[in-house]
ROSE-4610 file (N, C-alpha, C; in Angstrom, 1 decimal, always signed):
// ROSE-4610
residu = [M/M/M/D/D/D/A/A/A/V/V/V/A/A/A/D/D/D/R/R/R/R/R/R/P/P/P/D/D/D/S/S/S/R/R/R/I/I/I/S/S/S/R/R/R/V/V/V/V/V/V/G/G/G/D/D/D/F/F/F/V/V/V/A/A/A/L/L/L/R/R/R/N/N/N/R/R/R/G/G/G/F/F/F/D/D/D/A/A/A/E/E/E/H/H/H/I/I/I/L/L/L/V/V/V/P/P/P/T/T/T/A/A/A/G/G/G/G/G/G/P/P/P/S/S/S/S/S/S/D/D/D/L/L/L/S/S/S/A/A/A/E/E/E/L/L/L/A/A/A/R/R/R/D/D/D/F/F/F/Q/Q/Q/N/N/N/V/V/V/F/F/F/G/G/G/S/S/S/E/E/E/I/I/I/T/T/T/L/L/L/L/L/L/N/N/N/V/V/V/S/S/S/D/D/D/D/D/D/E/E/E/A/A/A/A/A/A/G/G/G/T/T/T/E/E/E/F/F/F/L/L/L/E/E/E/E/E/E/W/W/W/A/A/A/T/T/T/E/E/E/N/N/N/G/G/G/L/L/L/D/D/D/D/D/D/A/A/A/T/T/T/L/L/L/R/R/R/V/V/V/E/E/E/T/T/T/G/G/G/S/S/S/V/V/V/N/N/N/T/T/T/A/A/A/I/I/I/A/A/A/E/E/E/A/A/A/A/A/A/E/E/E/D/D/D/C/C/C/S/S/S/M/M/M/V/V/V/I/I/I/L/L/L/G/G/G/A/A/A/T/T/T/G/G/G/R/R/R/G/G/G/L/L/L/L/L/L/S/S/S/R/R/R/M/M/M/L/L/L/R/R/R/G/G/G/S/S/S/S/S/S/V/V/V/V/V/V/D/D/D/V/V/V/V/V/V/D/D/D/Q/Q/Q/V/V/V/D/D/D/C/C/C/S/S/S/V/V/V/I/I/I/M/M/M/A/A/A/E/E/E/R/R/R/P/P/P/S/S/S/R/R/R/R/R/R/S/S/S/L/L/L/R/R/R/E/E/E/R/R/R/L/L/L/F/F/F/G/G/G/V/V/V/Q/Q/Q/K/K/K]
num = [1/1/1/2/2/2/3/3/3/4/4/4/5/5/5/6/6/6/7/7/7/8/8/8/9/9/9/10/10/10/11/11/11/12/12/12/13/13/13/14/14/14/15/15/15/16/16/16/17/17/17/18/18/18/19/19/19/20/20/20/21/21/21/22/22/22/23/23/23/24/24/24/25/25/25/26/26/26/27/27/27/28/28/28/29/29/29/30/30/30/31/31/31/32/32/32/33/33/33/34/34/34/35/35/35/36/36/36/37/37/37/38/38/38/39/39/39/40/40/40/41/41/41/42/42/42/43/43/43/44/44/44/45/45/45/46/46/46/47/47/47/48/48/48/49/49/49/50/50/50/51/51/51/52/52/52/53/53/53/54/54/54/55/55/55/56/56/56/57/57/57/58/58/58/59/59/59/60/60/60/61/61/61/62/62/62/63/63/63/64/64/64/65/65/65/66/66/66/67/67/67/68/68/68/69/69/69/70/70/70/71/71/71/72/72/72/73/73/73/74/74/74/75/75/75/76/76/76/77/77/77/78/78/78/79/79/79/80/80/80/81/81/81/82/82/82/83/83/83/84/84/84/85/85/85/86/86/86/87/87/87/88/88/88/89/89/89/90/90/90/91/91/91/92/92/92/93/93/93/94/94/94/95/95/95/96/96/96/97/97/97/98/98/98/99/99/99/100/100/100/101/101/101/102/102/102/103/103/103/104/104/104/105/105/105/106/106/106/107/107/107/108/108/108/109/109/109/110/110/110/111/111/111/112/112/112/113/113/113/114/114/114/115/115/115/116/116/116/117/117/117/118/118/118/119/119/119/120/120/120/121/121/121/122/122/122/123/123/123/124/124/124/125/125/125/126/126/126/127/127/127/128/128/128/129/129/129/130/130/130/131/131/131/132/132/132/133/133/133/134/134/134/135/135/135/136/136/136/137/137/137/138/138/138/139/139/139/140/140/140/141/141/141/142/142/142/143/143/143/144/144/144/145/145/145/146/146/146/147/147/147/148/148/148/149/149/149/150/150/150/151/151/151/152/152/152/153/153/153/154/154/154/155/155/155/156/156/156/157/157/157/158/158/158/159/159/159/160/160/160/161/161/161/162/162/162]
x = [-164.4/-164.9/-166.5/-167.1/-168.6/-169.1/-170.1/-170.7/-172.2/-172.7/-174.1/-174.8/-175.8/-176.5/-177.9/-178.2/-179.6/-179.8/-181.0/-181.3/-181.8/-182.2/-182.7/-181.6/-181.3/-180.1/-180.2/-181.4/-181.6/-181.0/-181.1/-180.6/-179.1/-178.5/-177.0/-176.5/-177.2/-176.7/-176.8/-177.9/-178.1/-177.1/-176.4/-175.4/-174.1/-173.8/-172.5/-172.4/-171.4/-171.3/-170.0/-169.2/-168.0/-167.9/-166.8/-166.5/-166.3/-166.6/-166.4/-165.5/-164.4/-163.5/-163.2/-163.3/-163.0/-161.9/-161.0/-159.9/-160.0/-159.9/-159.7/-158.2/-157.5/-156.0/-155.4/-154.8/-154.0/-152.6/-152.1/-150.8/-150.8/-150.4/-150.5/-149.4/-149.8/-148.9/-149.6/-149.2/-149.9/-149.1/-148.3/-147.6/-148.5/-149.5/-150.3/-151.8/-152.6/-153.9/-155.0/-155.9/-157.0/-158.2/-158.8/-160.0/-161.1/-162.0/-163.1/-164.1/-164.7/-165.8/-166.8/-168.0/-169.1/-169.7/-169.0/-169.4/-170.4/-170.4/-171.4/-171.2/-172.1/-172.2/-170.9/-170.1/-168.8/-167.6/-167.8/-166.6/-165.6/-166.1/-165.1/-164.3/-164.8/-164.0/-162.9/-163.3/-162.3/-161.2/-161.5/-160.5/-159.6/-160.2/-159.5/-158.5/-158.9/-158.0/-156.9/-157.2/-156.2/-155.2/-155.6/-154.7/-153.8/-154.4/-153.6/-152.5/-152.8/-151.8/-150.8/-151.2/-150.3/-149.3/-149.8/-149.0/-148.0/-148.5/-147.6/-146.7/-147.2/-146.4/-145.9/-146.4/-146.0/-146.7/-147.9/-148.7/-149.0/-149.0/-149.5/-151.0/-151.8/-153.2/-153.8/-154.7/-155.4/-156.9/-157.6/-159.0/-159.7/-160.7/-161.5/-162.9/-163.5/-164.9/-165.4/-166.5/-167.0/-168.3/-168.2/-169.3/-169.6/-170.8/-171.1/-170.6/-170.3/-169.8/-168.4/-167.4/-166.0/-165.7/-166.2/-165.9/-166.6/-167.8/-168.5/-167.8/-167.3/-166.5/-165.3/-164.6/-163.3/-163.6/-164.7/-165.0/-165.4/-166.2/-166.6/-165.3/-164.4/-163.2/-162.3/-162.2/-161.4/-162.0/-163.3/-163.9/-163.8/-164.1/-164.0/-162.6/-161.6/-160.2/-159.9/-160.3/-160.1/-160.8/-162.1/-162.9/-162.3/-161.6/-161.1/-159.6/-159.0/-157.5/-156.7/-157.1/-156.3/-156.0/-155.6/-155.4/-154.2/-153.3/-152.2/-152.4/-153.6/-153.9/-154.0/-153.8/-154.0/-155.5/-156.0/-157.5/-157.7/-158.6/-158.9/-160.4/-160.9/-162.3/-162.5/-163.4/-163.7/-165.2/-165.6/-167.0/-167.2/-168.5/-168.9/-169.2/-169.0/-169.3/-168.4/-169.1/-168.3/-167.4/-167.9/-167.1/-165.9/-166.1/-165.0/-164.0/-164.4/-163.5/-162.7/-163.3/-162.5/-161.5/-162.0/-161.1/-159.9/-160.1/-159.0/-158.1/-158.6/-157.8/-157.0/-157.6/-156.9/-155.7/-155.6/-154.5/-153.2/-153.3/-152.1/-151.8/-152.6/-152.6/-152.3/-151.8/-151.5/-152.6/-153.6/-154.7/-155.9/-157.1/-158.3/-159.0/-159.5/-160.3/-161.7/-162.7/-164.1/-165.0/-165.8/-166.7/-168.1/-168.9/-170.2/-171.1/-172.1/-173.1/-174.4/-175.3/-176.6/-177.6/-177.2/-178.2/-178.5/-179.7/-180.1/-179.6/-179.7/-179.3/-180.0/-181.4/-182.1/-181.8/-181.6/-181.2/-179.9/-178.9/-177.6/-177.7/-178.5/-178.7/-179.3/-180.4/-181.2/-180.5/-179.9/-179.3/-177.8/-177.2/-175.8/-175.2/-174.0/-173.3/-171.9/-171.7/-170.4/-169.3/-169.5/-168.4/-168.0/-169.0/-168.7/-168.1/-168.6/-168.1/-166.7/-166.4/-165.0/-164.0/-164.4/-163.5/-163.1/-164.0/-163.7/-162.9/-163.0/-162.4/-160.9/-160.5/-159.2/-158.2/-156.9/-155.9/-155.3/-155.5/-154.8/-155.8/-155.2/-156.0/-157.1/-158.2/-159.4/-159.8/-159.9/-160.5/-161.9/-162.8/-164.2/-164.5/-165.0/-165.1/-166.6/-167.1/-168.5/-168.6/-169.2/-169.5/-170.8/-170.9/-172.1/-173.3/-174.5/-175.6/-176.8/-177.5/-178.7/-180.0/-179.7/-180.8/-181.8/-183.0/-184.0/-183.8/-184.4/-184.3/-184.8/-185.9/-186.5/-185.4/-184.7/-183.7/-182.5/-182.2/-181.1/-181.4/-182.7/-183.1/-183.3/-184.0/-184.4/-183.5/-182.7/-181.9/-182.5/-181.7/-182.1/-182.9/-184.2/-185.1/-184.8/-184.7/-184.4/-185.7]
y = [+205.3/+206.5/+206.4/+207.4/+207.4/+208.1/+207.6/+208.2/+208.5/+209.5/+209.8/+209.3/+208.4/+207.8/+208.3/+209.3/+209.8/+210.5/+210.3/+210.9/+212.3/+212.7/+214.1/+215.0/+215.9/+216.8/+217.7/+218.1/+219.0/+218.4/+217.1/+216.4/+216.4/+216.2/+216.3/+217.7/+218.6/+220.0/+220.5/+220.1/+220.5/+219.9/+218.8/+218.2/+218.8/+219.7/+220.4/+221.3/+221.0/+221.7/+222.6/+222.5/+223.3/+224.1/+224.9/+225.7/+224.7/+225.2/+224.4/+225.2/+224.5/+225.1/+224.1/+224.7/+223.9/+224.6/+223.8/+224.3/+223.9/+224.8/+224.5/+224.7/+223.6/+223.7/+223.8/+224.9/+225.1/+225.4/+224.7/+224.9/+225.8/+225.3/+226.1/+227.1/+228.4/+229.5/+230.6/+230.9/+231.8/+233.2/+233.5/+234.7/+235.9/+236.0/+237.2/+236.7/+237.0/+236.5/+237.6/+237.4/+238.3/+237.8/+238.7/+238.4/+239.4/+239.0/+239.8/+239.8/+240.9/+240.9/+241.9/+241.6/+242.5/+242.4/+241.7/+241.6/+240.5/+239.5/+238.4/+237.5/+236.5/+235.8/+235.0/+234.7/+233.9/+234.8/+236.1/+236.9/+236.9/+236.7/+236.7/+235.4/+234.3/+233.1/+233.4/+234.1/+234.5/+235.3/+236.2/+237.1/+236.2/+235.3/+234.4/+233.6/+233.0/+232.2/+233.1/+234.3/+235.2/+235.6/+235.9/+236.2/+235.0/+233.8/+232.6/+232.4/+232.6/+232.5/+233.6/+234.8/+235.9/+235.5/+235.0/+234.7/+233.5/+232.5/+231.3/+231.5/+232.1/+232.2/+233.6/+234.6/+236.0/+236.5/+236.0/+236.4/+237.9/+238.5/+239.8/+239.6/+240.5/+240.4/+241.6/+241.4/+242.5/+242.2/+243.2/+243.2/+243.9/+243.3/+243.8/+244.0/+245.2/+245.4/+246.0/+245.5/+246.0/+246.8/+248.0/+249.0/+250.0/+250.5/+251.5/+252.9/+253.0/+254.2/+253.9/+254.4/+254.1/+254.6/+255.7/+256.2/+255.3/+254.9/+254.0/+252.7/+252.2/+250.9/+251.0/+252.1/+252.3/+252.4/+253.1/+253.2/+251.8/+251.1/+249.7/+248.9/+248.9/+248.0/+248.4/+249.7/+250.2/+249.7/+249.8/+249.3/+247.8/+247.1/+245.6/+245.1/+245.8/+245.4/+245.5/+246.6/+246.9/+245.9/+245.6/+244.7/+243.2/+242.9/+241.6/+241.4/+242.4/+242.3/+242.3/+243.0/+243.0/+244.5/+245.3/+246.7/+246.9/+246.0/+246.2/+245.7/+245.2/+244.8/+245.9/+245.6/+246.6/+246.6/+247.8/+247.9/+248.3/+247.6/+247.8/+247.9/+248.9/+249.1/+249.2/+248.4/+248.5/+248.7/+249.2/+249.3/+248.3/+248.1/+247.2/+245.8/+244.9/+243.5/+242.9/+242.2/+241.6/+240.5/+239.6/+238.6/+239.1/+240.1/+240.7/+241.3/+242.1/+242.7/+241.7/+240.6/+239.6/+238.9/+238.6/+237.9/+238.8/+240.1/+241.0/+241.2/+241.4/+241.5/+240.2/+239.1/+237.8/+237.6/+238.4/+238.2/+238.6/+239.5/+239.9/+239.1/+238.1/+237.3/+235.9/+235.2/+233.7/+232.9/+233.5/+232.7/+233.7/+233.1/+233.9/+233.1/+233.9/+233.3/+234.0/+233.1/+233.6/+233.1/+234.0/+233.6/+233.3/+232.5/+232.1/+233.4/+233.4/+234.5/+234.0/+234.9/+234.6/+234.1/+234.1/+233.6/+232.1/+231.8/+230.4/+229.5/+228.2/+227.3/+227.5/+227.6/+227.7/+229.0/+230.1/+231.4/+231.3/+230.6/+230.5/+229.7/+228.6/+227.7/+228.5/+229.2/+229.9/+231.1/+231.9/+233.2/+233.1/+231.9/+231.8/+232.1/+231.7/+231.9/+232.6/+233.7/+234.4/+233.5/+232.8/+231.9/+230.9/+230.2/+229.2/+229.8/+230.9/+231.6/+232.1/+232.6/+233.1/+231.9/+230.8/+229.7/+229.3/+229.3/+228.9/+230.0/+231.3/+232.4/+232.6/+232.3/+232.6/+231.5/+231.8/+230.8/+230.3/+231.1/+230.7/+229.8/+229.3/+228.5/+229.3/+228.7/+229.4/+228.6/+229.3/+228.7/+229.3/+228.4/+228.8/+228.4/+229.4/+229.3/+229.5/+228.7/+228.9/+228.5/+229.4/+229.1/+228.2/+227.4/+226.7/+227.7/+227.2/+228.1/+227.5/+228.4/+228.0/+228.3/+228.6/+228.9/+227.7/+228.0/+227.0/+226.4/+225.3/+224.7/+225.7/+226.4/+227.5/+228.5/+229.0/+230.0/+229.5/+228.2/+227.6/+227.5/+227.2/+227.1/+228.4/+229.3/+230.6/+231.8/+231.7/+232.8/+233.5/+234.4/+235.2/+236.3/+236.5/+237.5/+238.8/+239.9/+241.2/+241.9]
z = [-4.2/-4.8/-4.8/-4.3/-4.3/-5.5/-6.1/-7.3/-7.0/-7.6/-7.5/-8.7/-8.5/-9.7/-9.8/-9.0/-9.1/-10.4/-11.0/-12.3/-12.2/-11.0/-10.8/-10.6/-11.6/-11.5/-10.3/-9.9/-8.7/-7.4/-7.3/-6.1/-6.1/-7.2/-7.3/-7.0/-7.6/-7.5/-6.0/-5.4/-4.0/-3.0/-3.4/-2.6/-2.6/-3.5/-3.6/-2.4/-1.6/-0.3/-0.3/-1.3/-1.3/-2.6/-2.7/-3.9/-5.0/-6.2/-7.4/-8.4/-8.8/-9.7/-10.8/-12.1/-13.3/-14.0/-14.6/-15.3/-16.8/-17.7/-19.1/-19.3/-19.3/-19.3/-20.7/-20.9/-22.1/-21.8/-20.8/-20.3/-19.1/-17.9/-16.7/-16.7/-16.6/-16.6/-15.8/-14.5/-13.7/-13.6/-14.6/-14.6/-14.6/-15.4/-15.5/-15.6/-14.6/-14.5/-14.7/-15.6/-15.8/-15.0/-14.2/-13.5/-13.9/-14.9/-15.2/-14.1/-13.8/-12.7/-12.9/-12.6/-12.4/-11.0/-10.2/-8.8/-8.6/-9.4/-9.4/-8.1/-8.0/-6.7/-6.4/-7.4/-7.1/-7.3/-7.4/-7.7/-6.6/-5.3/-4.2/-4.3/-4.8/-5.0/-6.1/-7.2/-8.2/-7.6/-6.8/-6.1/-5.2/-4.4/-3.5/-4.3/-5.4/-6.2/-6.8/-7.3/-7.8/-6.7/-5.5/-4.4/-4.1/-4.1/-3.8/-4.9/-6.2/-7.2/-7.1/-6.7/-6.5/-5.4/-4.3/-3.1/-3.4/-4.1/-4.4/-5.6/-6.7/-7.9/-8.2/-7.4/-7.8/-9.0/-9.2/-10.4/-10.4/-11.6/-11.9/-12.1/-11.5/-11.6/-12.3/-13.3/-13.9/-13.7/-13.2/-13.0/-14.2/-14.7/-15.8/-15.5/-15.8/-15.7/-17.1/-17.6/-18.8/-18.5/-18.8/-18.4/-19.4/-19.5/-20.4/-20.0/-18.7/-18.1/-17.5/-18.2/-17.8/-16.4/-16.0/-14.6/-13.6/-13.8/-12.9/-12.8/-14.0/-14.0/-13.2/-13.3/-12.6/-11.1/-10.7/-9.3/-8.7/-9.5/-9.1/-8.8/-9.8/-9.7/-8.5/-8.3/-7.1/-5.8/-5.7/-4.5/-4.4/-5.5/-5.5/-5.1/-5.7/-5.5/-4.0/-3.4/-2.0/-1.1/-1.4/-0.6/-0.7/-1.8/-2.0/-1.9/-1.3/-1.1/-2.3/-3.4/-4.6/-5.0/-4.0/-4.2/-5.2/-5.3/-6.1/-7.6/-7.9/-9.2/-10.2/-11.5/-12.5/-12.8/-13.0/-13.3/-14.7/-15.3/-16.8/-17.0/-17.5/-17.8/-19.3/-19.9/-21.3/-21.5/-22.6/-23.0/-24.1/-24.4/-25.5/-25.1/-26.0/-25.7/-24.6/-23.7/-22.6/-23.1/-24.0/-24.5/-25.3/-26.1/-26.9/-26.0/-25.0/-24.0/-23.3/-22.8/-22.1/-23.0/-24.2/-25.2/-25.5/-25.7/-26.1/-24.9/-23.7/-22.5/-22.2/-22.5/-22.3/-23.2/-24.3/-25.2/-24.5/-23.5/-22.7/-21.5/-21.2/-20.0/-20.3/-19.2/-19.3/-18.8/-18.1/-17.5/-17.2/-17.2/-16.9/-15.8/-14.8/-13.8/-13.9/-14.1/-14.3/-13.1/-12.5/-11.5/-12.2/-11.6/-12.1/-11.9/-12.7/-12.7/-12.0/-11.7/-11.1/-12.2/-13.4/-14.5/-14.3/-14.7/-14.5/-15.7/-15.5/-16.5/-17.8/-17.8/-19.0/-19.7/-18.9/-19.5/-20.2/-19.6/-20.2/-21.5/-21.5/-22.6/-23.8/-23.5/-24.5/-25.1/-24.2/-24.6/-24.8/-24.5/-24.5/-23.2/-23.0/-21.8/-22.1/-21.5/-21.6/-21.2/-20.2/-19.7/-20.8/-21.3/-22.3/-23.6/-24.0/-25.2/-24.9/-23.8/-23.5/-23.5/-22.9/-22.8/-24.2/-25.1/-26.5/-27.3/-26.9/-27.6/-27.2/-26.0/-25.6/-25.7/-25.9/-26.1/-24.8/-23.7/-22.4/-21.6/-20.5/-19.6/-18.9/-18.6/-18.0/-16.8/-15.7/-14.4/-14.3/-14.1/-13.8/-12.3/-11.6/-10.1/-9.7/-8.9/-8.4/-6.9/-6.2/-4.7/-4.7/-3.6/-3.5/-3.3/-3.8/-3.8/-3.0/-2.4/-1.7/-2.5/-3.8/-4.7/-4.9/-5.0/-5.3/-6.7/-7.0/-8.3/-9.3/-9.0/-9.9/-10.2/-9.2/-9.4/-10.2/-10.0/-10.7/-12.2/-12.5/-13.9/-14.6/-13.9/-14.5/-14.1/-13.1/-12.7/-11.5/-10.9/-9.8/-10.4/-9.9/-10.4/-9.6/-10.2/-9.5/-9.3]
């Protein structure tokens, strides 16, 4: 087993060449999977995992978007579902707090798959992270998925600037 002993975190991060998936296991049950999405950089990996679970376990998939505009949220989810091969998924659009909406939707599900966002490490630490908060709020297992990134160290720390 190889281990990385370099103290510079940027060198370890830059060596990640594959997809990263972490599981907060509270009992594996893939019967009904919630995939919250706003179209972030790893949302396609979340969709890929959901499709794989659906193909292997026959999982029911619910897609969630939290938006101030319900019609825009529905339109986004319809397009996202089609682009990601999840046309048969149940679409759910909520308004209000993202964390609350995910936690409430997760009550009806056996697993949640979350994709990483474009926010930087410092931004997530200072302002909080929806992913970390959601993991602590839900009772079901949570999968966190992230694609490898070509972002610079600055972008990893401070986020992608628009």
